N, C-alpha and C positions, 0 to 999 in steps of 0.2 A: 759753426762754432762748436767746440768740443762739449760733449755731454758727460757730466760726472755721474758716478754710479748712484749716488744718493740724491734725494730731493732736498729742498731748502729746509732750514730749521723752522721757518714760519709754517711750512706745510705740515711737518711732523708735529709741531705744537698744536696745530688746529685739529689734527686727527686725534691727538691725546685728549683734548678738551671734549671732542665729540664722544669718545668712548667713555670718558669719565662721567659725562652728563647722562649718558644712556647705558648704564651698566648691564641692563637686562636684555639689550638688543644684540643680535649678532652683527658682525661687521659686514656692511653692504652699502653700496651706493644707492641713492634714490632712484625711483623709476624715471626713465627718460623716454621721450618719443624719438622717432627717427629725425635726424637733422634735416632742416629745411633751409631754403635760401629765398631772399626777397628779389633776387635777380632773375630775369627771364632766361630760359635756356638759350644756348647759342643758336643763331640762325644757321640753317643747313640748306644746301642746294637741293633741288627737286630730284636729281639723279639718285639712283640706288647706289649706295656705297659698297666698296669692297672692304671686307673686314679682315684684319690681321690680329689674331689672338696672341698675346705675349705671355700672360700668366692667367691660369684658370683655377680659381679657388685655392690659391697658394696659402698654406697655413704658416703663419709667422708666429713662433713661440719661443724664440731664443734671442738674447740681447745682441749677440754677434752674428746672427744669421743674415746671410745675404743670398737671396734667391736670384738665380740667373737663368736666362734662356737665350736662344739665338733668334735674332730678328732678321727677317727678309722682307723686302717690299712686296706688295701684291702682284701676282703674275697677270691678273686679269685687267687691272687698272694701271696703265703705264704713266710714268712721270712725263710732264708736270701734272700736278693735281690742282683742281680748283679749290679744294679745302681738305684739310686733314684735322680730325678731331680725336683727341685722347679721351677715352671712356674708362674711368677708374671706379670700380665698385668694391665696397667693403662690407663686412658683416662681423659682428662680435656679440657674444652672449656670456653673461656672468659678471664678474668683478674685474675691472681693469682701469688703469689710469689712461689718460690721453697720452699717446705716443707720437713722437715726431718721426718723419721719414722722408724718403726721396726716391725718385725713379730716374735712372740714367739709361740712355740708348746710345751705344757707341761712345761712351765716356761723356756725353753731353747731358747735363741735368735738365730734364724737361718738366719736372714737378717737384716742388717742396711742399710738404703737407703735414697735417697733424690729425690724429684720429679722435673721434668723439668717445666719451665714456659710456659703456653699455650698462644694461641692467640684466636681471635674470630672465626676462622675457626675450631679450635679444633685440638688436637694432641693425638697420641697414643704412648705408649712405652712398651717395653717388657724386663724383666729381667729373666735370668735363672741361677740357681746355683746348683752345685753338692752337694747333701746332703747324699751321700752314707755312709760317716763316721758316720752319725746319725742313721743308720739303726736299731741298737739295741734299741735306744730310741723310734724310730717310730714304733716299733713292739708292743708298749703298746696301750691299748684301753682307750677310754673315756678321752683323754687328751684335755685340754682347749687350743684352738688356739686363740691368741689375736693379733689384728692388730691396731696399733696406728700411725696415721700421723696427728699431730695437725694442723688443718686447720681453717681458718676464712672465712666465706662467708657473705658479706655485699653488699650494693648497689655499692660499689667501687670494692671490690674483689669478683667477681661474680661466680667463678668456684668451684663447689665441685670436689672432686677427686673420680672417679669411679674405684674401684680396684677389680680384680678377681685373686684368688690364687688357684693353684692346684698342686698336686704332681703326678709325673709319676713314677711308679714302674716297673722295668724290672727284670723278673725272670731269673735264670740261665738256659742255654740250657742243653740238655741231656749230652753233651760232655764237658761241662764247669767244671772246678775244683773249688769247693766252698771253700772260705777261712775258716781257722780253727776257727776264732773268729772275732767279731766286737767289737770296743771299747764301753765301758760304758760312757754315757754322763751325767754329773751331774751339774745342775745349782747351782752356789754359793748361789743364793737367787732367789726365784720365784717372779718377780715383778708384776705378773698378777693375783694374788690371790685376790678374793673378788672384792670390788669396788675401791680399791686403784688405784691411777694414776701411771702408771709404771715409768714415767720420774721423778716423785718426789722420788721414791724409789731408782733409780739407779743414780740420779743426784749428782754430786760432785761439790762444789764451793770452791773457795779460797784454803786454805790449809787443807781442811777436810781429814780425814782418814776413809776409809771404811774397816770394818772387819766383818767377818762372819765365824762361825764354821760349818763344814759339815762333813758327814761320807761318806767314799768311797763306802761302801756297798759290796766290793769285797775283796778277798784275793789273794795273790800271783800275784799282778799286776807287770808288767814288765816295764811299761812306762807310764808317765803322762805328759800332756801338757795343756796349758790354751789358750782359745780364748778370746781376749780382743777387745771389740768394744769401740772406743773413737771418739766422734764427738764434734766439737766446736760450740757454739751458743751464741747469744746476743753479748756482748762485745768481746767474744772470736771468733766470726765468722771470723774476719779477723786476725787470730792469727799470720799470717806471718808478720804483721806490728806492732806487740806488743813486742818490746824488753824489757828486764828487766829495771826497773825504773832507775837505775844508768846510763844506757847507752841510755836512750830514746832520749836525745838531741844530742848525739854524733854519732849515727848510723842512717842512713836514711833508708836503706833497710836491714832488718835483720830477719832471720827465727830462732825462739827460742821457741820450745815447745818439751816436752818429756813425753811420756807415759811409765811408768815402773811398 
């Protein structure tokens, strides 16, 4: 969904109150620790993985910046793979808002994310995701990998985002039974072609309808499903407080949004 340039009125009003209440303080976010998760790390095979680095300490400091690189599968570990894990590492230091972003490989979105807010000491975070179901797609060569996290760096918001991305490929062991097939992955539309801004291509506002024709490219398919990524921005950022207009004055706390 499309991101507007400004933040919501509620957010700006809150910052105004904070500055008014603490006139002698300089503008800065509180101190934060590195983000943590309550979930265990992904299970990994015992075999040593082959690593493919896609981005290494990529500095994101522009709102319309889209970092790109060329992806090729590992030469040492041949398809099919027992497991493929995305490893996403980020670092930020200074003053910065949370920023939304995404990672595409060959036009297929493999990660939708948001960044934590840093402090002046700096923070680090780590994301891992199982991409084994994308194996057939990742076996292709010369795919464009695109990373976009719209960011703004000024004298007030001082922190660029430093991002590293790599894939870990685990081969099957000698005694492992290999699957009969891996699913084909087809992007409904590739938003990373050329110099176009991906978020303008996939953004939907108001009651817009998005349609696109595509070819499956295979025969005798037995199952199909769709991955849908939806994130709310600008006036939709606090979607849980946006009831339908007829009920806006009658309902205080109301959660009303549907993606279908």
